[in-house]
Backbone bond lengths (Angstrom), bond angles and torsions (degrees), N, CA, C in turn:
res aa  C-N    CA-C-N  psi(-1)  N-CA   C-N-CA  omega(-1)  CA-C   N-CA-C  phi
1 V - - - 1.468 - - 1.666 97.28 -
2 Q 1.345 114.32 132.68 1.433 122.34 178.46 1.608 104.59 -110.98
3 L 1.287 115.93 135.92 1.449 124.89 178.04 1.547 108.94 -115.34
4 Q 1.395 107.72 133.06 1.434 116.15 177.26 1.552 110.80 -120.01
5 A 1.153 115.65 106.20 1.535 123.40 176.88 1.550 113.83 -82.94
6 S 1.412 112.17 142.30 1.468 109.43 177.71 1.549 105.35 -159.00
7 G 1.247 120.74 173.13 1.412 125.38 -178.27 1.425 118.54 105.25
8 G 1.392 118.77 -9.71 1.408 120.09 177.08 1.658 112.51 -66.36
9 G 1.359 108.72 172.90 1.465 110.42 -179.57 1.538 110.25 168.06
10 L 1.328 113.60 -162.02 1.428 115.97 -177.54 1.635 100.95 -112.21
11 V 1.245 110.32 134.36 1.563 115.50 175.87 1.538 109.68 -144.00
12 Q 1.334 114.14 153.66 1.319 117.10 175.86 1.542 112.84 -81.37
13 A 1.378 117.12 156.43 1.410 119.94 174.98 1.521 112.81 -52.59
14 G 1.285 110.14 138.49 1.497 114.12 -176.61 1.594 114.65 94.49
15 G 1.285 113.50 -19.66 1.568 120.85 178.93 1.457 112.45 -72.46
16 S 1.305 108.82 -179.74 1.515 119.45 179.93 1.591 110.05 -132.60
17 L 1.301 111.13 155.23 1.424 125.37 178.80 1.447 110.91 -140.61
18 R 1.280 121.82 149.77 1.441 125.20 165.91 1.642 114.93 -119.59
19 L 1.158 117.40 112.13 1.452 122.74 176.61 1.487 110.44 -81.14
20 S 1.389 113.42 144.78 1.573 115.40 174.19 1.483 103.91 -134.90
21 C 1.298 106.64 148.46 1.581 116.74 -178.20 1.542 107.56 -132.40
22 A 1.245 118.77 103.50 1.455 120.61 -175.74 1.621 105.35 -93.81
23 A 1.200 108.63 136.13 1.504 118.79 178.84 1.607 108.46 -101.55
24 S 1.279 114.66 141.01 1.474 115.92 171.71 1.541 117.65 -74.20
25 G 1.289 116.06 -19.45 1.472 122.52 172.93 1.524 114.27 -125.68
26 S 1.189 110.21 -173.96 1.490 120.05 -171.51 1.561 105.90 -72.30
27 I 1.443 112.96 135.75 1.407 113.88 173.74 1.591 112.30 -116.64
28 F 1.376 108.78 16.54 1.455 118.99 -177.46 1.475 111.74 -61.85
29 S 1.357 118.49 -33.40 1.390 120.23 -173.17 1.636 114.07 -103.92
30 C 1.304 112.18 6.90 1.380 120.87 -176.13 1.598 108.19 -71.58
31 L 1.348 119.12 143.26 1.412 124.56 -177.00 1.546 106.29 -63.80
32 S 1.172 118.52 -48.59 1.445 126.33 -171.28 1.509 115.27 -150.77
33 V 1.277 118.09 151.04 1.549 118.21 169.38 1.529 100.83 -120.17
34 G 1.291 113.52 160.27 1.492 115.68 176.10 1.559 112.09 -163.04
35 W 1.393 104.62 175.46 1.562 111.62 174.88 1.451 106.64 -131.38
36 Y 1.271 111.79 146.46 1.544 122.31 176.88 1.492 107.02 -134.68
37 R 1.409 112.01 163.76 1.442 111.69 -178.26 1.620 107.69 -143.01
38 Q 1.204 116.13 149.94 1.456 119.76 171.34 1.531 112.99 -135.80
39 A 1.353 111.96 118.77 1.474 117.12 173.68 1.542 114.63 -84.72
40 P 1.307 116.63 165.55 1.461 114.94 -173.68 1.568 111.91 -61.48
41 G 1.295 117.30 130.28 1.516 122.20 -177.94 1.351 118.07 75.95
42 T 1.333 120.81 6.20 1.336 126.04 175.72 1.570 114.43 -110.75
43 R 1.337 113.17 173.38 1.449 119.93 173.79 1.608 108.83 -83.53
44 R 1.387 112.99 163.59 1.423 119.31 175.96 1.444 109.84 -74.40
45 D 1.390 126.57 124.02 1.357 131.54 -169.77 1.550 107.18 -116.04
46 F 1.360 113.27 150.81 1.432 126.37 175.56 1.569 111.02 -65.86
47 V 1.223 122.45 135.77 1.464 126.05 176.24 1.621 108.37 -119.45
48 A 1.330 117.45 -56.09 1.425 115.39 -177.01 1.543 109.21 -165.09
49 T 1.360 116.07 144.62 1.460 117.64 168.39 1.605 113.05 -131.50
50 L 1.264 107.00 159.77 1.448 113.24 178.20 1.519 108.72 -135.27
51 T 1.346 120.23 119.72 1.428 125.88 -173.95 1.597 110.34 -80.71
52 S 1.235 113.77 168.73 1.457 115.52 179.74 1.603 113.57 -69.51
53 G 1.353 105.32 -28.22 1.565 116.76 166.44 1.359 124.55 -68.44
54 G 1.381 115.66 -8.14 1.447 124.82 176.84 1.568 113.14 93.60
55 S 1.227 114.91 4.12 1.604 114.66 178.43 1.535 104.79 -78.41
56 T 1.451 110.22 141.17 1.437 117.99 168.55 1.347 112.35 -110.61
57 N 1.325 116.90 162.89 1.443 125.53 174.78 1.539 104.32 -149.72
58 Y 1.363 112.32 135.35 1.473 117.82 178.25 1.563 115.38 -129.19
59 A 1.230 119.10 147.90 1.399 121.97 165.04 1.455 109.58 -52.02
60 D 1.434 117.37 140.67 1.490 120.23 170.58 1.507 112.73 -52.34
61 S 1.226 117.75 -36.12 1.509 119.67 -172.17 1.549 111.23 -70.41
62 V 1.351 119.68 -18.90 1.511 123.03 178.87 1.537 114.60 -112.26
63 K 1.256 115.50 -9.06 1.636 117.12 -177.57 1.484 107.55 -56.36
64 G 1.353 111.82 129.93 1.352 124.76 179.37 1.399 121.64 83.78
65 R 1.393 110.97 -1.39 1.490 121.06 171.66 1.435 114.32 -116.15
66 F 1.288 118.06 -34.51 1.520 121.99 -175.11 1.680 105.91 -108.62
67 T 1.256 107.61 147.27 1.452 118.35 176.91 1.562 111.12 -135.96
68 I 1.408 111.59 123.10 1.530 119.84 177.64 1.465 107.13 -92.09
69 A 1.492 117.97 141.76 1.301 118.06 169.86 1.522 110.42 -148.94
70 R 1.220 113.71 167.72 1.532 117.39 175.33 1.510 114.28 -133.24
71 D 1.301 114.72 151.38 1.497 119.33 173.20 1.501 101.74 -124.94
72 S 1.292 121.21 98.99 1.468 121.75 -177.94 1.491 111.11 -68.64
73 A 1.287 116.91 -35.01 1.453 120.90 -177.26 1.597 105.43 -64.76
74 Q 1.184 122.89 -27.14 1.505 124.23 -176.96 1.541 103.10 -110.76
75 N 1.325 128.27 8.62 1.329 128.97 -179.17 1.519 115.25 40.75
76 T 1.325 111.26 48.08 1.443 121.81 -179.13 1.459 115.39 -123.98
77 V 1.249 117.46 143.16 1.485 120.94 176.22 1.559 107.80 -122.47
78 F 1.364 115.58 138.42 1.372 123.62 -170.59 1.585 114.18 -116.32
79 L 1.261 120.26 155.12 1.443 118.77 168.09 1.542 106.83 -143.26
80 R 1.265 109.53 110.45 1.511 117.26 -176.95 1.626 103.05 -88.51
81 M 1.384 114.76 129.04 1.428 116.92 -177.17 1.432 102.89 -123.70
82 N 1.478 117.20 123.16 1.355 122.15 169.23 1.517 113.57 -118.17
83 S 1.368 114.04 165.81 1.454 121.40 175.95 1.543 106.57 50.54
84 L 1.350 119.48 51.65 1.304 125.75 -175.72 1.622 108.75 -66.55
85 K 1.386 114.14 148.32 1.489 118.94 -177.56 1.547 101.85 -125.21
86 P 1.319 114.23 164.48 1.465 124.02 -179.84 1.559 106.35 -58.79
87 E 1.279 119.89 -39.69 1.498 125.64 -177.12 1.486 112.15 -67.99
88 D 1.391 121.00 -11.95 1.375 125.88 170.50 1.570 116.96 -73.03
89 T 1.362 114.22 -13.76 1.449 124.82 179.15 1.559 108.01 -52.10
90 A 1.270 116.04 120.35 1.462 118.03 179.87 1.546 109.63 -176.21
91 V 1.230 120.07 169.79 1.394 128.46 164.87 1.602 106.77 -84.51
92 Y 1.331 119.22 125.47 1.486 121.56 -177.44 1.512 107.62 -105.31
93 Y 1.314 117.62 126.10 1.398 128.51 174.79 1.521 114.87 -106.78
94 C 1.359 116.97 134.22 1.422 120.48 173.20 1.604 109.26 -89.78
95 N 1.306 117.82 154.97 1.389 119.34 179.17 1.519 110.60 -138.80
96 L 1.183 120.94 142.62 1.543 130.05 170.77 1.492 106.57 -117.13
97 D 1.333 119.19 125.68 1.400 128.45 169.69 1.420 104.92 -111.09
98 C 1.322 117.22 103.04 1.541 126.72 -179.48 1.537 108.24 -116.49
99 V 1.248 115.52 155.27 1.506 124.35 172.13 1.484 109.64 -47.06
100 W 1.282 112.53 -50.38 1.618 117.69 -174.08 1.539 110.53 -86.83
101 G 1.294 123.05 7.27 1.506 123.04 171.95 1.377 115.25 157.47
102 N 1.307 113.78 167.45 1.577 119.05 176.32 1.551 107.31 -112.51
103 Y 1.295 119.54 139.96 1.365 122.87 -172.64 1.457 111.94 -137.08
104 W 1.366 113.88 147.13 1.517 123.49 -177.86 1.456 107.23 -126.38
105 G 1.489 112.88 141.83 1.395 118.52 169.97 1.513 110.73 -81.94
106 Q 1.369 114.39 -176.76 1.468 121.40 -179.47 1.483 115.98 -85.43
107 G 1.325 122.40 -8.93 1.277 126.69 173.15 1.604 110.20 90.80
108 T 1.478 114.65 145.07 1.284 116.05 174.99 1.618 108.05 -137.05
109 L 1.366 114.38 136.33 1.419 121.72 -170.06 1.520 113.34 -75.33
110 V 1.207 120.57 127.00 1.351 127.18 168.96 1.506 114.84 -110.69
111 T 1.351 122.53 116.21 1.450 122.50 176.99 1.576 112.62 -113.58
112 V 1.264 118.76 125.02 1.418 120.16 179.61 1.597 106.95 -115.46
113 S 1.451 109.27 117.77 1.434 114.43 -179.16 1.597 109.26 -89.38
114 S 1.299 116.30 157.97 1.360 120.67 -175.05 1.522 105.50 -103.86
């Protein structure tokens, strides 16, 4: 499965972006879909996950501001990001955790200016 992330860009603090992650194959049967991020000089950190059962989990730093969603018919995962802060600046990666494998997208850069 190939993942293509998009939607990153430059935005002012307080603004919004929606990231998309299109999968080349079906995500319907995947155990979970998720987003992670990596700021320069840091490790890749968890942002949000959505299980096949509909349960969501968010990092404390993004709770109430970010929303993860999936469109299984379109094999696409989304991350809606509101009230963005400069500390949200990072490369965002999508992830699929499926029974047959674990997959990462190539990342999309989000830059939030103050």
